[in-house]
Structures are given as structure tokens and as C-alpha cells.
VOVOTI-519982 format. One record per atom (N, C-alpha, C, O, CB): x, y, z; residue in three letters. Coordinates in steps of 0.02 Angstrom, whole numbers, plus 50000, padded with zeros to 5 digits. Glycine has a CB too. Layout:
XYZala;...
***
This chain:
503795119149054met;503685117649123met;504335115249154met;504705111449124met;503115112449132met;504455117549215ile;505055115649251ile;504845112449317ile;504475115449356ile;505535121749263ile;505075106249329leu;504955102849393leu;505565103549438leu;506125102449416leu;504775095349382leu;505445105449500asp;505985105949549asp;506185098949571asp;505765094649578asp;505755110249610asp;506825097849581ser;507055091249603ser;506965090149678ser;506965084549701ser;507795090249584ser;506885095649715asn;506775095049787asn;506045093249802asn;505595095549767asn;506955101649823asn;505945089149853leu;505275087149872leu;505085090649936leu;505505092049979leu;505235079449882leu;504445092149942glu;504165095250002glu;503755090050039glu;503345086650008glu;503735101649985glu;503855089450103arg;503495084450143arg;503025088150191arg;503245092650227arg;503985079850182arg;502385086250191thr;501915089150238thr;501535083550273thr;501315078750241thr;501425094050202thr;501455084250338val;501085079250376val;500345079850359val;500055085250364val;501205080150453val;500045074250339ala;499345074150320ala;498905071950378ala;498365074750388ala;499235069550260ala;499135066950416ser;498755064750474ser;499205060550519ser;499705057850497ser;498125060750453ser;499005060050583thr;499365055850630thr;498865051650670thr;498275053450677thr;499795060150678thr;499105046150695glu;498695041650735glu;499145038350786glu;499715036550771glu;498325036350690glu;498895037450848glu;499265033850898glu;498955026950907glu;498345026250909glu;499275037750965glu;499395021950913val;499165015050921val;499495012250984val;500095012850994val;499345010650858val;499085009251027leu;499335005951087leu;499404998451073leu;498974995351042leu;498865007251148leu;499964995651096val;500124988651085val;500194985351154val;500524988151198val;500774987751042val;499884979551164pro;499974976151229pro;500704974651243pro;501084972851198pro;499564969551231pro;500904975451305leu;501584974351326leu;501814967351307leu;501494962351324leu;501654975451402leu;502384967051271gly;502684960751252gly;502374957151193gly;502584951651176gly;502674956251309gly;501874960051162val;501514956651107val;501664960151040val;501564966251034val;500754956651121val;501894956450990pro;501964959450924pro;501294958850886pro;500964953650889pro;502534955850883pro;501104964150852ile;500484963950811ile;500644966450741ile;501084970650732ile;499914968150844ile;500284963850692lys;500334966250624lys;499714970350609lys;499154968450625lys;500414960350572lys;499834975950577val;499294980650561val;499364982650488val;499924983950464val;499304986850608val;498814982850452thr;498824985550384thr;498494992350385thr;497934993150410thr;498454980750334thr;498834997250360lys;498585004050356lys;498565006250283lys;499045005150246lys;499015008950399lys;498015009350264ser;497935011750195ser;497705018950196ser;497395021250244ser;497425007350156ser;497875022350144arg;497655029350136arg;497545030750062arg;497975029150020arg;498175034350166arg;496975033650047thr;496835035749978thr;496965043249975thr;496725047150017thr;496095034049957thr;497335045349924phe;497495052349916phe;497395054249843phe;497385049949799phe;498225053949939phe;497315060649830glu;497235063149762glu;497895066149738glu;498255069349775glu;496675068349759glu;498035064949674his;498625067949642his;498425075149624his;498295076749566his;498855063849578his;498425079449673thr;498185086249667thr;498715090749635thr;499315090049648thr;497985088949735thr;498485095349595ile;498905100849570ile;498645107149604ile;498065108949596ile;498885101449490ile;499075110449642glu;498895116849673glu;499255122349634glu;499865122749635glu;499085117049750glu;498875126349600leu;499145131549556leu;499145138149594leu;498635140149623leu;498735132049491leu;499715141649592asn;499775148149625asn;499855153549571asn;500385154249541asn;500375148349675asn;499315157149559leu;499335162549510leu;499495169149545leu;499275170349601leu;498655163049472leu;499895173349512asn;500015179849542asn;499395184149534asn;498925182249499asn;500645183249510asn;499385190049566glu;498785194249566glu;498555196049496glu;497955196249482glu;498915200549606glu;499025197549452lys;498855199349383lys;498475193749348lys;497975194949314lys;499485201149344lys;498715187549357leu;498405181749325leu;497735179949357leu;497265177949323leu;498865175749327leu;497685180749424glu;497055179049458glu;496465183049430glu;495915180349423glu;497125180449533glu;496585189349413gly;496055193449386gly;495825191349317gly;495265192849297gly;496265200549385gly;496255187949280gln;496105186049211gln;495855178749205gln;495525177049156gln;496715187049168gln;496025174549254ala;495885167449247ala;495185165749274ala;494955168549324ala;496415163349285ala;494855161049240asn;494225158349266asn;494335151049285asn;494855148149270asn;493645159149213asn;493835148149318val;493895141349343val;494045136449286val;494475132049294val;493265139249379val;493705136949231gly;493815132449174gly;494525132849148gly;494835127849131gly;493325133949118gly;494795138849144phe;495465139849119phe;495975136849167phe;496465133849146phe;495615147349109phe;495855137749232ile;496305134849283ile;496295127249278ile;496815124049286ile;496095137249353ile;495705124349267asp;495655117049258asp;496055114649198asp;496385109449201asp;494915114849251asp;496035118449144ile;496405116649084ile;497155117049097ile;497535112549077ile;496225121449025ile;497375122249132ile;498095122949150ile;498305117049194ile;498835114149183ile;498225129649185ile;497895115349244ser;498065109849289ser;498115103249252ser;498575099249265ser;497545109349345ser;497655102049206thr;497675095849166thr;498305095649123thr;498625090449116thr;497055095349122thr;498475101349093ser;499075101849052ser;499705100449094ser;500165097049071ser;499125108749019ser;499725103249154ile;500295102049199ile;500355094649214ile;500905091849211ile;500225106149264ile;499795091449231leu;499815084249247leu;500065080149188leu;500465075549197leu;499115081849269leu;499835081749128lys;500065078049068lys;500815078949058lys;501165074249040lys;499685080449005lys;501065084949070asn;501785086249064asn;502185082449117asn;502715079749103asn;501925093749069asn;501925082149178ile;502255078449231ile;502275071049213ile;502795067849221ile;501895079449299ile;501725068349188glu;501705061349168glu;502225059849114glu;502565054749115glu;501005059449143glu;502275064349067arg;502765063549012arg;503475063749039arg;503885059549022arg;502665068948958arg;503615068649082gln;504295069349110gln;504475063649156gln;505055061349156gln;504355075949147gln;503995061249196arg;504135055949244arg;504085048949213arg;504305044049242arg;503645056449303arg;503785048549153gly;503735042149119gly;503225037449149gly;503305031349145gly;504385038849117gly;502705040249179arg;502175036149208arg;501525040049211arg;501525046149211arg;502365033649278arg;500965036349213gly;500315039549219gly;500105040049291gly;500315036049334gly;499795035749178gly;499685044949306tyr;499415045849373tyr;498655045749369tyr;498355049349330tyr;499665052549405tyr;498345041449410lys;497615041549416lys;497435047649458lys;497855050449492lys;497345034849447lys;496795049549455glu;496585055249495glu;496705053949569glu;496925058349606glu;495835056849482glu;496555047849591ser;496695046049661ser;497035039249662ser;496985035249615ser;496035045949703ser;497385037949717glu;497775031849724glu;497735029749797glu;497725033949842glu;498515032849701glu;497725023249809thr;497735020549877thr;498405017249889thr;498635013149850thr;497155015549888thr;498715019149944thr;499355016349965thr;499235012450028thr;498915014850075thr;499895021949975thr;499515006250031ser;499425001950089ser;500104999650115ser;500574998550077ser;498984995850072ser;500144999150181tyr;500744996650214tyr;500534991450265tyr;500044992450302tyr;501145002450248tyr;500894985850268glu;500814981050322glu;501404981950367glu;501974981350346glu;500754973650296glu;501274983550430ile;501804985050478ile;501744980650539ile;501194978450557ile;501784992550497ile;502304979350571glu;502304975650634glu;502474980450690glu;502984983950687glu;502794969650632glu;502054980650740leu;502164984650799leu;502314979850856leu;501904975650873leu;501554989350816leu;502904980450885asn;503124975550934asn;503064978351005asn;503384983251022asn;503844973450920asn;502644975151045gly;502544977251114gly;503144976051159gly;503154978351216gly;501944973751142gly;503644972451133glu;504264971651171glu;504714977751163glu;505124979251206glu;504644965251148glu;504624981351108thr;505024987351095thr;504684993551124thr;505014997651156thr;505124988251020thr;504034994151113ala;503654999951137ala;502924997951144ala;502694993351112ala;503735006051089ala;502565001551187ile;501855000151195ile;501415005451159ile;500815004751154ile;501664999951269ile;501755010651136lys;501385015951102lys;501775017951039lys;502385019051042lys;501285022151149lys;501415018250983tyr;501715020150920tyr;501325025850889tyr;500715026450898tyr;501745014050871tyr;501675030150853gln;501355035450816gln;501435033850742gln;501985032850717gln;501675042450834gln;500865033750706leu;500855032650635leu;500745039250601leu;500245042650614leu;500315027350614leu;501205041250557ile;501175047850527ile;501145047150451ile;501605044550419ile;501795052050548ile;500595049450422trp;500525049750349trp;500815056350326trp;500605061650349trp;499785048850326trp;501285056050279thr;501605061950252thr;501495062250177thr;501625057450141thr;502365062050269thr;501245067950153asp;501155069050081asp;501805071750053asp;502125076050082asp;500565073850067asp;501985069149995ile;502605071249961ile;502395075449901ile;502045073049855ile;503045065149938ile;502605081849900trp;502425086649848trp;503045088349807trp;503595088649833trp;502105092949878trp;502935089549744arg;503465091949699arg;503245098749673arg;502695099449647arg;503615086849641arg;503685103649679arg;503525110449655arg;503755111249583arg;504185107549558arg;503855115849700arg;503475116249550gly;503675117649482gly;503425124449459gly;503075127949496gly;503425112349435gly;503605126149398thr;503395132449367thr;503175130949296thr;503465126749262thr;503975137749367thr;502655134349275val;502395133249207val;502295140049173val;502075144949205val;501725129249210val;502455140249109gln;502315146249068gln;501605145649041gln;501385140249022gln;502835146849009gln;501255151249039ile;500565151449013ile;500545156148954ile;500435162148962ile;500055153649069ile;500645153548893pro;500685157848834pro;500035161648820pro;500045167148793pro;500865153648773pro;499465158648840glu;498815161848829glu;498745168248870glu;498295172248856glu;498255157148845glu;499165169248919met;499135175148962met;499785179048956met;500115180449006met;499005173149035met;499965180748895gln;500555184748880gln;501185181748909gln;501605185248938gln;500455191848906gln;501245175048901asn;501825171348925asn;501965172248999asn;502545172249021asn;502435173348886asn;501445173149038ala;501525173649110ala;501725166849137ala;501625161749104ala;500875176349144ala;502005166749196ser;502175160449228ser;501795159749293ser;501595164749324ser;502935159749239ser;501695153549314ala;501365152149377ala;501735146449412ala;501995141949379ala;500605150349366ala;501745146649477ser;502045141149514ser;501495136249533ser;500915138049537ser;502425143849577ser;501705130049545phe;501225124949565phe;501575119849609phe;502195119749613phe;500905121449504phe;501175115749641arg;501445109849675arg;500985103949660arg;500385104649654arg;501515111049751arg;501295098149654phe;500965092049635phe;501055086849689phe;501615085249709phe;501235089449567phe;500485084149714arg;500535078849765arg;500715072449729arg;500295069349696arg;499855078149805arg;501335070349737glu;501605064649701glu;501445057949734glu;501285053049700glu;502355065449694glu;501485057849801arg;501345051549836arg;501235053049910arg;501275058749933arg;501925046549827arg;501075047649948thr;501015048250020thr;501415042450050thr;501455037050021thr;500265048050043thr;501705043650109glu;502105038550142glu;501895037950215glu;501645042750245glu;502865040250137glu;501995032050243leu;501835030750313leu;502495030050352leu;502925026050334leu;501395024550322leu;502555033850406glu;503125033250451glu;502875030650518glu;502355032850542glu;503505040250459glu;503245026050548val;503065023150612val;503595025150663val;504185024050653val;502985015350607val;503365028050719arg;503825030150773arg;503605026950839arg;503025027350858arg;503845037850780arg;504065023850873ala;503935021350940ala;503965027350987ala;504465030950988ala;504455015750961ala;503435028551027val;503425034351071val;503345032351144val;503445036551188val;502865038951051val;503185026151158gly;503115023951227gly;503565017951239gly;503345012351230gly;502395022151243gly;504185019151258asn;504655013651267asn;504515009651330asn;504255012351380asn;505375016351268asn;504685003351328asn;504594998951387asn;505174999751434asn;505194996551487asn;504524991551366asn;
***
């Protein structure tokens, strides 16, 4: 298995928050996400693979990622951020949850050493943008 060093970022959700003029507020935001493996089989492999086999490949990929990264991953994880939104800076903020994916390729010896690409949702991050300046 080969893991790509480049990360892919995809916006998962956005939210706008209004802050009273001149008032700082603290907000805690949490998001639960799954450490998903998305497997991309080529047409030849799709015809041969069944759901159980794909689950086995996905589990094997996750175990290899854990070994390479030196840490375990639960099926799902909750990430929390405590942020301060300052009404002196802006009255409107955009909160953007971004999923961080890592791509890779895996050899499948059971299918005549075919290879398949995949992506693994490694984590999620919260970005805060002021969009309504005072």
C-alpha cells in the first residue's frame, strides 16, 4: 500500500453566526465524523468484487494506515473547538468544517495483483472567517 503525502481538503458543512456589535462571545463547536475509506475499483475489479470482499479490503487498508501512521483510528471521532467571535472585529462569521482526506493505492493479490485507489478521511478541521466587518 502506498499513501500519498498530499492531502485533499473538501468542505463538509458551513454555518453563519451573527455576533452582537461590540460583544465578544465564546462558542464551542463539535463535529463527529467517520474515518471512512472510499475505495475506487476499476471496471474490471467492480465486476469481480462483492460487498464482503470490499469490506475486507477496506479493513485491511485501515490497518495498514494505522501501522504506517503509528496510531489507531476509531470508526468515528468527535472533534471540538472553542472559539471566540469578537463583535468588535465583525458581526458575521462563517464557520467552515473541512474534511482532510489522504489518497493512496493498494495492491489486491486476490484479484491477480490488481490495484485500486482509495481515499481515507483522516480528520476534520474548523475554519473561522469574518465576513461582516464593522
